[in-house]
N, C-alpha and C positions, 0 to 999 in steps of 0.2 A: 750823747750828748759829748762834745768834747770843748775844748777851749776855742779850736780853730773855728767850732760852729757857731760861736757868737760873734765872729768876725763881722764887720759892717756895722754894729751897731754899739750902743753905749749899755751893758749890762750890770744888775743890781744881781748876785747870788747869795742867798741866806742858807748857811751851810749848818746842818748839825747831825754829829757823829753819834749821837746816844738818843735815846729814849729823853732824860731829863732834860736834854737842850729844846726838845722838839715845842712844849709849848712857848719858849719865848722866842723862838724861830717865828713860830705864828705868830707871836703880835708885833715880832719888825717886819714882816709880810705884811700884813693889815695897812699897819702905820704906813707903810711904805707907796704899797697900794693909793691911798688915799690922797698921798702929796707927789709922788713922782708920775710922770708919763717916759715911761723907759721901758725898755726890756726886765721884767722881774722876776725870778725865780726861786722857791723855795726847793732846796737840793735836801734830799734826805737822803741818807746814809745808812743804809739796812745792812747792820752786819749780824747776820742771823745766823743763828746756831743751824747747823746741820738739817737738824730733828723737826724745824718749825715749819712746818709746810706753807708753802707761799701763800696761798689763798687764804688762810690765815690773819697773816700780816698786809696782805691787801687791803682786806676788808676792817681790819683795822684803822690802816690808813684812811680808808675811806670816809668812813665815822671821824677821826680827826681833822682831817681837813674841811671837810664841808663842802655844800652844794657850791659851784660859781667858783670856787679855788684850784678844783684839779689841773685845769690845764697850766697852772701855774708849780704844779708839785714836778720835778724829776729825781725818780728813784734810782740812787745807786744802789745794786743788789753788792757789787764789791767796791773796794776800796780804793783804787786806782785813779779816780775823777778828785778826793778830797786829800789823796796823795801827792797830786800832782799838784795843790797850792799847797802844802807842807803843815796841811790842819791836823793834829794831834787827836786821838780818839779821849776826849774827855768833853764834860757836860756844858760846855761854853759854844753858845750860836758864833759864827764868822760869818761879818759880812763883806764880802770881796766887790770891788767897783772896777767894771775893766772898760777900757775904754773901745774904739770901733776896730782897735788892732790887737784886740785879743790882750793888750797888756794889762795887767794890774798895775791900776791907779790909787786904790786904798783897801784898807786889810784891817778889818775891825774885828773884838774880841769881846763878848759878855752883852751884859746889857748895854739897852740904847738909851743911854744920859742927853741930855740936852747938847752939851760940849760934842760928842761925836756925833749928832745928828744936824751940829751948824756944819762940823766939818763934811759931815755925807754932803748937806746939802750944797756946800761951796763947791766939793769936787766934781758933782754933777753937773752943776751948773756950767763951770768952765771945760769939761768936755763937752756939752751941748753947743755952749760958742765958739766951739773947735780951738781955745786953749789948750794947749798939752803940757805937761808938767815938764821941764828942761830934762827931770834927769828918767830914768826908766825902772827905777826902784817902786815900788807901793810907798804911797805914806803912810804910816803906823801908828797906831794909835795913842790919843793923847794922855 
C-alpha cells in the first residue's frame, strides 16, 4: 500500500513501529471502528530480525488482531511506509488522517485522550463534508 493508493477516500491510519505500541494501536482501532464510517487501517511496521521466521511473525499477528479485524491490518515488512510519514521508531502509536487527495490533515501521537478524540472527530467531519483546511500542513497534536 502507498499513500497514493488511499487517494479518493478519507482514511485513518493507526501506525505502530514497535511491539509495545501494538496494544494501544489495537485500542485505537477498536474505538475508531465503533465510531467512524471511513477507511480505517492499522499499519503494523515489522522491523523483524533477519533470523525470525516470517511464518512465526504472521502467526503471532493473527492471534493478536483476532477474527474479523485482519482485513483492517496492513503489514509493512520494511520501514518505507512509516518513514514516508516521518514516524520515528518509538513505542507511541500514531494516528494519521488523510484527505481524499492523500494529504495528511491530522497527525496524533500517543494515547487517545478526550481532547485528541474531539480533534479527530472534528477533522474527519470536516473532510467528509467537503471542508478542506486552507493550509497543506497537518494539524499537530494538542
